[in-house]
FIRO-625851 format. One line per field, with one value per residue (C-alpha): residue in three letters; y, z, x; chain. Coordinates in steps of 0.05 Angstrom, whole numbers, plus 5000, padded with zeros to 4 digits. Example, Ala and Ser with C-alpha at 12.3 -4.5 7.8 and 13.67 -1.06 7.14 Angstrom:
residues 2
aa	ALA_SER .
Y	4910_4979 .
Z	5156_5143 .
X	5246_5273 .
ch	A_A .
//
This chain:
residues 428
aa	MET_LYS_PRO_SER_ARG_PHE_LEU_LEU_PHE_ILE_PRO_HIS_ASN_ASN_ASP_GLU_TYR_ILE_LEU_LEU_HIS_THR_LEU_ASN_GLY_ALA_ILE_LEU_VAL_VAL_ASP_ASN_GLU_LEU_LYS_GLU_TYR_ILE_GLN_LYS_PHE_PRO_ASN_LYS_ILE_PRO_SER_GLU_THR_LEU_GLU_VAL_LEU_ARG_LYS_GLN_GLY_ILE_ILE_ILE_ASP_ASP_GLU_VAL_ASP_GLU_LEU_SER_VAL_TYR_LYS_TYR_TYR_LEU_ASN_LYS_LEU_LYS_TYR_GLN_SER_HIS_THR_ALA_ARG_PHE_LEU_ILE_VAL_THR_THR_TYR_ASP_CYS_ASN_PHE_ALA_CYS_VAL_TYR_CYS_TYR_GLU_LYS_GLU_ALA_ARG_ALA_LYS_ILE_TYR_MET_ASN_LEU_ASP_THR_ALA_ASN_ARG_VAL_ALA_ASN_HIS_ILE_LYS_ASP_PHE_SER_LYS_ALA_GLN_GLY_VAL_ARG_GLU_VAL_ARG_ILE_GLY_LEU_TYR_GLY_GLY_GLU_PRO_LEU_LEU_ASN_ILE_LYS_PRO_ALA_ILE_VAL_ILE_LEU_GLU_GLU_VAL_LEU_LYS_TRP_ALA_GLU_GLU_GLU_ASN_ILE_VAL_LEU_LYS_THR_ASP_ILE_THR_THR_ASN_GLY_SER_LEU_LEU_THR_ARG_ASP_ILE_ALA_LYS_LYS_LEU_ALA_GLU_TYR_ASN_ILE_THR_SER_THR_GLN_VAL_THR_ILE_ASP_GLY_PRO_ARG_GLU_ILE_HIS_ASN_ARG_LEU_ARG_PRO_PHE_LYS_ASN_GLY_GLU_GLY_SER_PHE_ASP_VAL_ILE_ILE_THR_ASN_ILE_ILE_ASN_CYS_VAL_ASP_TYR_MET_ASN_ILE_ASP_ILE_ALA_VAL_ASN_LEU_CYS_LYS_ASP_ASN_TYR_ARG_TYR_VAL_PRO_MET_LEU_LEU_ASP_TYR_LEU_ALA_ASP_MET_GLY_LEU_LYS_ASP_LYS_ILE_THR_LEU_TRP_TRP_ASN_THR_VAL_VAL_GLY_PRO_ASP_PRO_CYS_GLN_LYS_ARG_LEU_GLN_LEU_SER_ASP_GLU_GLU_LEU_ALA_LYS_ALA_TYR_TYR_ASN_LEU_SER_LEU_GLU_THR_LEU_LYS_ARG_GLY_PHE_LYS_LEU_GLY_ILE_ARG_LYS_ILE_ALA_GLY_ILE_TYR_LEU_CYS_ASP_ALA_MET_ARG_GLU_THR_SER_GLN_ILE_ILE_ASP_PRO_GLU_GLY_PHE_ILE_TYR_LYS_CYS_TRP_GLY_LEU_ILE_GLY_ASN_LYS_LYS_PHE_ILE_VAL_GLY_LYS_VAL_GLY_GLU_ARG_THR_LEU_ARG_PRO_LEU_TYR_PHE_LYS_TRP_MET_THR_ARG_ASP_ALA_LEU_GLU_ASN_PRO_THR_CYS_ARG_GLU_CYS_PRO_LYS_LEU_PRO_ILE_CYS_ASN_GLY_GLY_CYS_TYR_TYR_GLU_ASN_PHE_ILE_LYS_LYS_GLY_SER_ILE_TYR_ALA_PRO_TYR_CYS_GLY_VAL_ALA_HIS_ALA_ALA_LYS_LEU_LEU_GLU_VAL_ALA_THR_LYS_LEU_TYR_ILE_PHE_HIS_LYS_TYR_GLY_GLU .
Y	7663_7677_7656_7601_7626_7573_7602_7619_7657_7641_7686_7647_7675_7748_7761_7688_7656_7585_7580_7530_7509_7489_7449_7406_7407_7437_7470_7517_7570_7636_7704_7769_7787_7722_7728_7795_7769_7710_7755_7814_7799_7725_7740_7769_7708_7680_7618_7566_7590_7595_7523_7500_7542_7517_7444_7457_7491_7557_7592_7568_7584_7640_7593_7547_7553_7529_7531_7480_7438_7443_7425_7364_7335_7352_7314_7257_7249_7260_7204_7154_7083_7046_7051_7054_7082_7068_7098_7057_7090_7032_7078_7152_7135_7148_7134_7200_7271_7310_7384_7403_7345_7367_7308_7330_7343_7279_7235_7185_7114_7088_7024_6987_6919_6856_6860_6930_6905_6851_6901_6948_6891_6875_6950_6954_6894_6918_6989_6967_6918_6971_7019_6967_6980_6939_6962_6972_7010_7005_7052_7043_7108_7135_7158_7104_7045_6994_7004_6965_6922_6861_6892_6917_6847_6820_6872_6861_6785_6786_6837_6802_6735_6770_6810_6748_6713_6775_6787_6855_6885_6901_6951_6974_7026_7050_7116_7102_7138_7078_7064_6996_6975_6908_6859_6811_6865_6884_6812_6806_6870_6847_6790_6844_6879_6937_6991_7046_7056_7129_7146_7216_7239_7313_7323_7297_7264_7325_7363_7303_7283_7353_7354_7281_7251_7192_7209_7198_7251_7203_7211_7168_7179_7118_7070_7093_7089_7019_6996_7026_6991_6924_6932_6969_6905_6881_6945_7012_7064_7138_7186_7247_7311_7363_7427_7481_7539_7492_7440_7461_7487_7419_7373_7367_7337_7285_7270_7258_7212_7172_7164_7140_7088_7060_7083_7131_7082_7048_7104_7162_7230_7273_7344_7362_7425_7442_7477_7487_7536_7525_7571_7518_7503_7577_7588_7532_7547_7575_7635_7621_7652_7613_7548_7559_7574_7513_7467_7488_7487_7423_7388_7407_7385_7318_7305_7324_7277_7220_7209_7193_7250_7249_7302_7318_7333_7407_7416_7383_7375_7351_7318_7298_7236_7280_7302_7233_7193_7127_7149_7141_7146_7099_7110_7060_7063_7055_7128_7152_7217_7247_7287_7259_7329_7330_7260_7258_7322_7291_7347_7323_7251_7234_7164_7100_7030_6990_7050_7047_7121_7175_7236_7304_7332_7282_7312_7383_7360_7326_7382_7440_7481_7528_7560_7592_7636_7695_7696_7621_7628_7678_7644_7608_7560_7533_7464_7454_7481_7465_7513_7498_7444_7427_7425_7491_7524_7503_7524_7590_7611_7570_7533_7479_7517_7583_7579_7595_7601_7556_7546_7488_7535_7598_7633_7626_7553_7537_7572_7531_7467_7478_7490_7428_7386_7409_7396_7327_7309_7342_7354_7419 .
Z	5975_5985_5957_5992_6038_6009_5940_5906_5840_5804_5744_5679_5608_5595_5637_5657_5725_5750_5808_5860_5918_5971_6013_5961_5906_5851_5794_5743_5694_5699_5666_5703_5698_5729_5783_5803_5804_5848_5898_5900_5866_5872_5869_5799_5768_5709_5731_5687_5711_5783_5780_5760_5814_5868_5849_5855_5923_5895_5914_5978_6020_6072_6130_6115_6165_6126_6185_6221_6157_6153_6227_6220_6162_6193_6257_6216_6182_6245_6282_6226_6247_6180_6174_6225_6204_6241_6222_6253_6265_6273_6285_6286_6258_6184_6138_6100_6119_6080_6085_6101_6148_6197_6244_6259_6333_6341_6305_6350_6347_6380_6349_6363_6394_6383_6451_6434_6365_6396_6442_6382_6344_6403_6409_6336_6342_6407_6383_6316_6348_6397_6341_6300_6237_6173_6145_6177_6143_6169_6144_6157_6170_6202_6204_6153_6168_6128_6178_6226_6185_6231_6282_6224_6196_6265_6269_6198_6205_6270_6247_6179_6214_6259_6202_6161_6220_6231_6157_6161_6101_6115_6071_6080_6053_6066_6063_6050_6023_5976_5990_6025_5983_5952_5910_5969_6014_5959_5952_6028_6035_5978_6023_6066_6011_6002_5962_5959_5967_5969_5951_5948_5890_5891_5819_5771_5798_5818_5850_5888_5914_5941_5977_5999_6009_6053_6121_6095_6041_5983_5932_5938_5869_5831_5889_5893_5818_5815_5872_5841_5775_5813_5854_5811_5784_5855_5885_5866_5872_5882_5870_5913_5897_5951_5910_5935_5910_5892_5850_5818_5754_5744_5751_5675_5672_5723_5681_5620_5660_5688_5618_5591_5648_5625_5687_5657_5657_5722_5774_5799_5813_5873_5893_5964_5990_6040_6102_6171_6222_6215_6172_6118_6110_6107_6054_6010_6019_5957_5965_5955_5886_5866_5892_5855_5790_5797_5817_5757_5704_5727_5733_5662_5637_5673_5647_5576_5577_5594_5667_5721_5770_5838_5839_5909_5926_5918_5951_6000_6072_6073_6135_6145_6189_6247_6253_6253_6316_6284_6264_6307_6299_6342_6354_6370_6444_6437_6448_6409_6369_6323_6273_6233_6233_6309_6325_6371_6407_6472_6491_6435_6461_6468_6496_6499_6477_6537_6574_6586_6583_6533_6558_6566_6502_6460_6479_6466_6400_6376_6395_6363_6330_6274_6281_6345_6304_6272_6211_6199_6206_6149_6103_6042_6044_6112_6087_6055_6113_6177_6218_6186_6189_6261_6243_6206_6260_6311_6272_6248_6308_6364_6378_6343_6362_6329_6256_6203_6129_6105_6036_6019_6022_5995_5946_5885_5897_5907_5841_5802_5838_5815_5743_5744_5772_5714_5663_5693_5693_5629_5587_5549 .
X	1085_1159_1226_1264_1319_1366_1376_1443_1445_1510_1528_1526_1521_1504_1441_1432_1442_1449_1398_1419_1374_1424_1375_1339_1392_1347_1384_1354_1378_1341_1349_1358_1284_1260_1315_1286_1215_1236_1272_1224_1157_1140_1065_1073_1107_1065_1026_1061_1130_1105_1082_1152_1185_1138_1151_1226_1218_1243_1179_1144_1083_1088_1077_1135_1191_1251_1298_1254_1254_1329_1339_1293_1331_1398_1381_1352_1420_1461_1426_1410_1429_1433_1509_1566_1633_1698_1765_1821_1888_1936_1995_2012_2081_2097_2155_2144_2164_2110_2125_2053_2034_1980_1997_2069_2053_2013_2063_2096_2119_2055_2031_1965_1979_1939_1905_1879_1859_1816_1783_1770_1738_1692_1675_1656_1610_1579_1569_1540_1493_1468_1455_1419_1461_1457_1524_1592_1647_1718_1773_1847_1885_1948_2004_2015_1970_2011_2069_2024_1977_1972_1923_1881_1875_1856_1800_1776_1777_1737_1686_1677_1661_1610_1580_1568_1534_1489_1474_1509_1547_1621_1657_1728_1776_1845_1883_1956_2017_2025_2098_2084_2025_2040_2000_1997_1968_1918_1895_1889_1848_1803_1780_1746_1707_1754_1717_1769_1844_1866_1937_1965_2007_2023_2045_2098_2161_2202_2144_2117_2185_2196_2128_2124_2194_2212_2240_2310_2299_2293_2238_2175_2142_2171_2158_2085_2073_2102_2058_1996_2009_2018_1955_1905_1874_1858_1828_1795_1850_1834_1892_1886_1924_1933_1930_1978_2019_2078_2042_1976_2008_2041_1982_1971_2041_2019_1958_2002_2046_1988_1960_2027_2030_1962_1925_1875_1817_1837_1840_1796_1825_1805_1826_1843_1876_1931_1904_1932_1963_2037_2081_2093_2019_2003_2057_2029_1955_1921_1875_1801_1805_1867_1837_1772_1808_1855_1798_1755_1810_1842_1775_1756_1825_1818_1748_1765_1825_1779_1799_1748_1741_1711_1655_1630_1558_1544_1476_1429_1451_1524_1550_1622_1630_1650_1578_1547_1529_1549_1619_1681_1756_1797_1870_1927_1913_1838_1819_1759_1756_1704_1748_1807_1839_1841_1865_1926_1904_1881_1834_1789_1782_1708_1713_1756_1745_1721_1693_1618_1604_1625_1661_1626_1658_1618_1552_1575_1604_1542_1495_1533_1478_1496_1426_1449_1496_1459_1505_1494_1419_1416_1466_1438_1498_1479_1457_1525_1565_1526_1568_1634_1688_1707_1781_1780_1739_1792_1855_1824_1782_1811_1745_1705_1642_1663_1637_1689_1670_1725_1754_1708_1648_1679_1632_1677_1694_1621_1606_1657_1637_1565_1586_1630_1573_1529_1585_1597_1523_1498_1560_1574 .
ch	A_A_A_A_A_A_A_A_A_A_A_A_A_A_A_A_A_A_A_A_A_A_A_A_A_A_A_A_A_A_A_A_A_A_A_A_A_A_A_A_A_A_A_A_A_A_A_A_A_A_A_A_A_A_A_A_A_A_A_A_A_A_A_A_A_A_A_A_A_A_A_A_A_A_A_A_A_A_A_A_A_A_A_A_A_A_A_A_A_A_A_A_A_A_A_A_A_A_A_A_A_A_A_A_A_A_A_A_A_A_A_A_A_A_A_A_A_A_A_A_A_A_A_A_A_A_A_A_A_A_A_A_A_A_A_A_A_A_A_A_A_A_A_A_A_A_A_A_A_A_A_A_A_A_A_A_A_A_A_A_A_A_A_A_A_A_A_A_A_A_A_A_A_A_A_A_A_A_A_A_A_A_A_A_A_A_A_A_A_A_A_A_A_A_A_A_A_A_A_A_A_A_A_A_A_A_A_A_A_A_A_A_A_A_A_A_A_A_A_A_A_A_A_A_A_A_A_A_A_A_A_A_A_A_A_A_A_A_A_A_A_A_A_A_A_A_A_A_A_A_A_A_A_A_A_A_A_A_A_A_A_A_A_A_A_A_A_A_A_A_A_A_A_A_A_A_A_A_A_A_A_A_A_A_A_A_A_A_A_A_A_A_A_A_A_A_A_A_A_A_A_A_A_A_A_A_A_A_A_A_A_A_A_A_A_A_A_A_A_A_A_A_A_A_A_A_A_A_A_A_A_A_A_A_A_A_A_A_A_A_A_A_A_A_A_A_A_A_A_A_A_A_A_A_A_A_A_A_A_A_A_A_A_A_A_A_A_A_A_A_A_A_A_A_A_A_A_A_A_A_A_A_A_A_A_A_A_A_A_A_A_A_A_A_A_A_A_A_A_A_A_A_A_A_A_A_A_A_A_A_A_A_A_A_A_A_A_A_A_A_A_A_A_A_A_A_A_A .
//
């Protein structure tokens, strides 16, 4: 018998630890003595306790090769064909001048035309049919997608008609800055089974307006709040906050304001973080320790005030859409990418709508193997990280294939995320 290689011991109270199995998601509380037995003397663990630990996969048989188990389930997820996901960028243009925008270099007044929209719709149908999927998810993205909504409606209308004929479920979502979101648009998108509308608000009025102004310098906060109030009864709205050095202390003020506006029971809050290579992004980026502390304290504050909070999965193999075979990002000209952080950078194009073959990068992208890296092979966080975020790897190491232990998987942040998950699921 031996301990699993995928165990994290997170300090809890006095001599207690939260034991997290990062591959199967098991969570236990163990004392210091049991921790030592698990790590060093599994054969000496009392039979009753050993039975529990074996059922949870904490202690395993000597012949079990967990890296093979991990690789099997990773590939199973990467190449599953039940759901296809398409992120449609209708334009790179935007009416905001966010100080930390990662798309500044890609931003251009390129708009998808209706001819391209029809080709995109046909591509979605052909690709989904070839994959044998039973569900299609279409996300609208930008730039600001509502600057060019007509091609999106053409795509959604055509795909919905086909999906109903084929008995396929269509789900949609949109990521928008909220400035152009009207009740009429909300009602229209509701026709296509919209499940989520993400709008970013980066703090109370003064803070948000400084970080996310219109291009003309005017504040956007009041316009966004008005639009959310007008649309929240027609769609599920997620409010995302990009935590950074300039705003994290003021988020409780935003919570107070949202509650005063009667939105507490109508929206879900999510935390994101500012990351990127340019000087402004570096200045605003919280250290791992600062981010972990802000994430934890603000999450508790949000939950205790009665808001709904998006709690991300903390264990088990986690795949972003960039790693999935049935996930594509299509830009205004019909070029296909895999990672939303790298759209607009033409060296990361993996295909084009209408082309019969994928480009060589696609196959290198899909077969990236974290197990080839000795550090990744030995890391208990491997199932959560899978070799790191493609975007972070690129901006930190200059290559999507060079693993970087990014902020999302930093030890301290993972610790507080685990504690928050337990709090959210089991209470105090």
